[in-house]
N, C-alpha and C positions, 0 to 999 in steps of 0.2 A: 564585766559589762559596765561597771560604774564609770570607767574611762570613756565609754561611748555615750553614756547618758548625759555627760556634760554638754553634749551637742543639743540637748532638749531645751536649752535655755530660751530659745525663741517661742517655745510652746508652753511656757510656764502657766499662762492663764488657762489654756486648754486643760492642762494636767490638774490644776486647782479645781476647775469645773468638774472633771471626772471624779476626783476624790470626794467633792461635796455631794455630787449626785449619787455615788455609790454609798456614801454614808447615809443619805436619806432613804435609799432603797433598802439598805440593811435594817435600818430602824423600822421601816414599814413591815418588813418580813418578821422582825422580832415581836412587833406589837400585835400581829394578827392572831397568834395562838392565845394571847391573853383575852382578846375580844371573843374568840371562840369559846374559851373557858367560861366567860361571863354569860354567853348565850345559853350554854348548857346548864350552868349552875343557877342563874337568876331567871332565865327565860323559860327553858324547857321544863326544868324541875318544878317551877312555880306556875307553869301554864300561862305566862305573860307574853301574849302574841305581839303586843305593841313593842315591848322591849326587844323581842327577836327581830322584828322588822327594822327597828331603829338601829340596833347594833349591827345587823346584817348589812344595812346600807352603809354604815361607817366602814365595815370591812371591805365592801366593794370599792368605795372611794379611795381607801388607803392602798388597796391592791392595784387599782388603776394608776394611782400616783407612782407607786413603785415600778410599774411597767414602763411608764413614761420616762422616769429617771434612768431606768436600765437602758432604754433605747438611745436616749441622748448621750449617756455615758459611753456606750459602745461606739457611737459615731465619733465623739470627741477623742476617745482612746485610739481609734483607727486612724484618725487624722493626724494625731501626734506621732504615732508609730510610722506612718508613711512619710511624714515630714522628716523624722529622724533618719529613715532609710535614704531619703533623697540627699540629705546633708552628708551622711557617711559615705555614700557612693561617690559623691563629688569630691570629698576629701581623699578617698582611696585613689580615685582616678587621677587627681592632681599630683598625689604623692608618687604614683607609678610613673606619671609623665616626667617627673624630675629625676627618676632613677638613671644611673649610668648603665652601660651594658653589663657591668659586673653584677648589679642588683637583679637585672633581668635573668642572667645566667643562674644566680643563686636561687631565685624563687621558681622560675619556669612559667611559661605562658598559661598552661592548663590550670595551675593552682591559683594564679592571679585572677583568672576569669571566675573560678569557683568562689573565691573570697569576695569578689565584687558583686556576685549575684546570689548564689545559694546561701552563703554565710550571713550576708546582710538580711536576707529574707527571714532566716531563723531568728535573728535578733528582733526584727519587726514583729513577728508572730508572738514572741514571748513578751514583748513590751505591752501588747494589747492585753494579754492574759494578766500580766502583773498589775497593770493599772486598774483592771477590774477586780482583782482578787487581793491585792496587797492591803487594801482597806477592808473589803468585804469579808474575807475569810477570818482574819483575827477578830474583827468586831462581832461577827456572827458567833464565833466560838466563845469569846469572853461574855458577850451579852446573853447567849443561850445558857451558859453555865450559871450565870448570876440569876437569871429569871427562873431557871429550873430549880435552883436552890431556894428561891423565894416561894415556889409552889409547894415543894416538899423536901425538907432537908434530909430525911432518912433515905429517900430513894436515890440521892445523888451518889451514894457509894457505888451504884451500878456504873455510873459515868466515870467514877474514879478508877474503876477496873478497865472499862472499855477503851477509854481515850489513850492510856499508855500502851495498851496492846496494839491499837491501830497505829499510833505514832512509831512504835518499834518496827512494825511491819513496813511502813512507808520508808523508814531510814534504811532498812535492809534492801528494799527494792532499789532505792536510789544508789546505793553503793554498788549493786550489781549492774545497774544500767549505765552509770556514768562512763566507765571505760569503753563500753560498746558504742555510746554516742560519740565519743572522741574518735574512735576508729572509723565511724561512718564517714566523717568529713574527709579523712585520709583516703578512704576507698572511693569516694566520689571524685577526688582529685585524680586517682589512678584511672578510673573509667573515662574521665574527660580527656586525660592524656592519650590513652589508646585511641579513643574516638577521633581526636583531633589529628593524630598521626595518620590514621586511616583515611580521613577525608582529604587532608592536604597531600598525602602521598599516593593517591589512588592510581595515578598513571604508572608509577614505579611498581606498585603492588600487582597490578594487572600484567604489566610487561614481564615480570618475573614469575608469574603464576603463583603468587603467594596469597591469593584470596583466602584459601582454606586456613593457612597459617594465621592470618590476621583475624579470621573468624574465631579461631581457637583462642587467640590472645584476648579478644574482646569477650569471648565466652567465659574465660577464666576470671577476668576482672569483674564481669557481670555477676558470675556465680559467687565470687568473693563478697561483693556488696550485698547480694541477695541473702547469703547465709548469715551475714552480720545483722541484716534487718530481721531475719527470722528469729535469731537469738533475742534481739530486743523485743520483738513482738510476742515471743513466748513469755517473756517476763511481764509485759504489759497485759497479755491475755490472762495470765494467772493473777495479776494484781486486782483487776476489777471484781471478778467473782469472789476473791478472798475478802476484799473490802465490803462487798455486799453481804457476805456471810457474817462478818463481824457486826455489821449494822443490824442485820436481822436477829442475830442472837441478842444484841443490845435491846432491840424493841421487845423481843420475847421476854427478856429478863425484867424490863420495865413493867410490862403488862402483868407478868406473873407476880412480881413482888408488889406491884401497884394494887392488884386485887386484894392482897392482904391489908394494904394500907387503907383501901376503901372500906374494908370490913371494920377497920379501927376508927373510921370516921372521916377519912379523906374524901373530898368532893370529887365526883366523877369528872367534872369540868377541869379541875386541876390536874387529874391524871391524864386527860386527853392533851392538855397543854404541855405537861411534862413530857409526854411521848413525842409531841411535835418538836419541842425544844431539843430533845435528845437526837432526833433525826437531823435538825438543823446543825447541831454540833458535829455530827458525823459527816454531813455534807460539807461543812467548812473544812473538815480534815481531808475530805476527798479533793477539794479545791487546792489545798496545800499540796496534796499528793501529785496533782496535775502539774503544779509548779515545779515540784521536785523532778518530774519527768521531763518537762520542757526546758527548764532553766539549765541543767547540765549540758544539753546539746547546744543551746544558745551560748552558754559560757565558753564551750570549746570553739564555737564559731567566732565569738568576740575576741578570744585570744589570738586567733589567726588574723583577724582584721587588724587588731592592735599591732601585731607583728609587722604588718605592712606600714601602718601609720607611724610607727616608732622607728622604722629603719631610716637612718639618715643617709641621704645620697652621698656618694663619695665625691661627686663633682658638684661643687657649689660656687656661686659667684664670690669673688673676694670682697672683703669688707671695704677695701680701698680700690675699687675699680676705677679705671681711667675712662675719661669721657669718650664716648663713641664718635669717632670722626671718620670722614670719608678719606680713604687712603688709596693706594695704587695696588695693594695686594702683594706686597713683597713678603715672601715666605723664607724664613731661615731656621734651620735645625742646628742647635749648638750642643754637641756631645750628648745626644739624646739616647737614653737606654730605657727599656720597658720590658716587663715580663708579666704574664697573666697570673692571677691569684692561684696559689697552690703550685705554680710551676717553679722548678729549680733553675732551669735554664732561661736566659734572656731571649725574648722573641726578637728584639733588635738591640744592638749594643754599639755605643759610641758613634752614633750617626750624626754627621755634620755635612750640610750642603745648603745652597741657596737656590731659590726659584724666583726669577725676576719677572716683572711685568713685561709683556711683549715677547716673551720667550716661552718655548715649550720644553718642559722638563719631563723626561720619561723615566720610568722605573721598571726595570726588568730583572728577572731572576727565576730560579727554579721554584717549583711548588713548595711552599713552607719556608721560603727565604725571608718572609716578613714584609712583603710589599703592601698587603692590605692593612696590616697592623700599623705600618708607618703612616699611611694616609688617614687612618682612624684617629690619630693623635692631633691632626690639624683642627678638626671641628670639636675636639675635646670629647669624643665618645669615650675615650679613656684619658687619664692624666699620665704624663711621663713620670717615671720613677726617679730619673736624674736628668740633668740638662734642662733645656728649655726650647719651646717652639715659639718663634717670634713672628708676629704679623705686623708689617710696617714698623718694625723696631720695638713693638710692645709684646711682652710675654702674653701668650693666649690666656694664661690663668689670671691676668690682671684686667681682662676684658669681661664684660657680661657675656653669658652664653648666647643671648639673643643677638647682641651686636656682632659677636664673632661669626655666628652662623648666617647672619644677613650678608656677610661678605663672600659666602661660599655657595657655589652651585655644584652639588654632588650628584654624580651618576653612579649608583652603587653597582657592585659586581652582580648581585642578584636583583634584576629589575623588578621593582614593586609598583604595581598599579592598584588603584582603589576603585571600589564600586561607584560607577557614575559614567558620564559621557567622556568621550576623548577630549573634548574641549575643557571639561572640568579637571581632568587629569593633568593637562598641560598647564592650566591656570593654577594648579597646586603650587607651582613655583612662584607665581606672582598673581594674586587674586585680582589685582587691578589692571591686568593686561587686557588690551582691547582684542577684538576678534581678529583684526589685521595682524597684531603682534603674535597671536597664537598661530595663525596660519603661516606667518613668515618663519616662526621658530620650527614649525613642522616641516616647512620646505627645506630649511637648512639641514634639518636632521634626516632628510631623505625619507620622510614619512608621508608626504602629501599623496603620493601615488596610491598606496594601499588604503589610506583614509578615504579618498574620493571613490575608491572602488566599492566601499561599503554602502549599504542602503541609505543610511542617514548621514553619511559623511562625518563631520566633526561632532554630530549629536548621536553617533552610534554609541550604545551603552557597553561599557567594559564590565565584565563579570568580576566578582570578588577575586583579587589576586591576579587578574588579567588572564584567566584561564581560556578565554575565547579569542586570544590573539597569540601569534607565534612568539618564540623567544626573540627573534630579530626585530619583530614589530614592537615588542615591549621595550627593547633596548633603545630603539629610535624614539619612542614616545618619552622615555626617561631622559634622553638627551635633549629633546625639545622642551621638556619641563625645566631643565637646568638653563637652557638658552634664554627662555622667556624671562628668567629672573634677572639677567644681565648683571651678574655678580663681578666682583673684583678677582676672584679666584675660582677657576674651574678645576674640578677633580673628577677624572674619569677612571674608575676602578675596573679595569678589564672590561670596558663598556662596549667594545667592538668585537668581542669573541664570537657572538652569534651571527655576525654579518659576513656575507661573502666578500671576496677580495675586491670585486668591482664596486659594491656599495660602500665598503670600507674606504676605498680610495676617494670616491666621490664625496663621501661625508667629511673626510679629513681635509679635502681641498676646500669645501664650503665653510668648514669650521675655521680654517686659517684666517679667512678674511673677517669673520664675525668676532673672533676672540683675539684679534691682533694686539689690543691694548691691555688685555688681562693676563694674569699669571695662569698658566695652564700646566697641570700636573697629570700625566697619563701613566696608569699602570697597565701593562700589557704582557701577554705571553708571546705574541707574534713579533718577530724582528721587523717585518714589513710595516708594522704600525708605528714603530719607534725610531726607525733608522733616519728619518728626516728631522728628528727633534734637535733642538739647539744644545741640549745637555741630556745625556743618558747616564742614569745611576744604576750600576749593576750590583744587585744584592746577592750575597751568598751566605747562607746560614746565619742571617741576622746582622751581618756586617757588610760594609761597602767594599766590594772587590775592585771597583773602578769607577771613575767619573770622566766623562768626555763625550765628544761626538762619535758618530758611527765609525768614521775613518780612523780616528785616534785609538779607539778601543780595540779595533781589529789588530792593532800592532802592540798595544800595551796591556791588554786584559785577557788572560787565558780563559776565564770563565765566559766572557762575552764571545770569544772566538768559538768555544764549544757550543754555545746556544745558537750562534749564526750557522755553524757547520751542520747542526742537526735540522735546520729548517730551510737553508738555501743551498742551491747547487754551486759548484765552483765558478760557473759562468756568471751566476747572479752575484756572487760575492765579489768577483773581479769587476 
């Protein structure tokens, strides 16, 4: 947690205030038993009513001051903890934003959400407790022992026995609870994963009548988490009564042996003060025990947070980046090879081709041939293992990621929309776009008809993930989002698969005019989508099987002929 506490620097003044106020509160708590001892010994025993009133007034004033200090300290501690949580959440979010797709695959979405929310909350809660107790508990224990020793040295042997017993018990409890607290975070990850899969995949689950199966999966994860909590709570439930038992036996021993000391001449006021100091010492030990309970869980959470913060993204901007300049979007692959982490086989190997401005380059191939992998290398979602991807003659790795991606308008294979209006989703491609530009982009993307049929038109709200529009509508809105960006390079990753042939043809005809000066790269499964392209790249098992136009490939590329024959009739081929 110390690694996270370095972010508390902006709150140094608040923390200093908390420490000072807790110090004053603890001093007031320690002084009260001495005043009570004086009331009994000097006031009650001597029948001095004025002394009782005077000292009692002092006790009330000191107690009130202690309460005010405690309230202000709690406020400042909470403010510091919330501030730390805000900073750490921002740091985690920014680090996650910088991750490549490999880091996302490594962590997983569910655990990143848990680490950003639940884990940071755990650290916040413990910080409040620590700020209140890290000064109060030790000072209360040390001060209580010293003052009790001053009241009667012979009775302190009772504390010499009770304190080690209580400390040993707390250590045993902490050793039993720590592994369970670490497991709790893992099990929360698991339940979040199952829940997220259930919510995002609800259509598939219902379509295949797997509702009961998913209910059982969630039940197992839920029961696993519950059982772990029960084990922890059993330990906690045993701890408090055991601590109270030790405290009560300590009080009983103090009173028992104190009675003998009174018989030998000890003042009753000192015995009462000694009893209270022994309770304060015990309560300080309980505060330490609470920290032992809370800190291990927060420590486990802090380790998980630091794991995210200390993970260096694979894809970083070069130290010697070249100036971002306006180009034409000339794309060239030079002997590019790439394989995913942990894979023995290359996803793509020895890929070389050029995609020129004003031309349409199409990529086609069977499922798993490396089409999407290839285009993911252009915006540097992954970095090439060997070879280079050049944009206007500059290696993509020598450009800033921001500059590189400014040049690209990507329409992904799985169309992703965000919670907000249709207009806001299209403007996601260019936040400065005017309403006329948004409308025009939608018109080119063949989306205007269904948008205007909706109640609020362009102000119609899209649900999270675009669940309230069809697959074809999502694809057309994604295309409009890329068009409004007006980039140098358009990448369409199987972006027409959900469209019927008529809409596909109309869309491609409208696109041809709009993107005439840009570099266009289309990944497609349908021959009808790519056959008019200036250049078709045929991929087969990660390598290039052929490059050329439709007519040339029919005579020179066996793989392309097989794809065409599987989709078109002999008359259409002719």
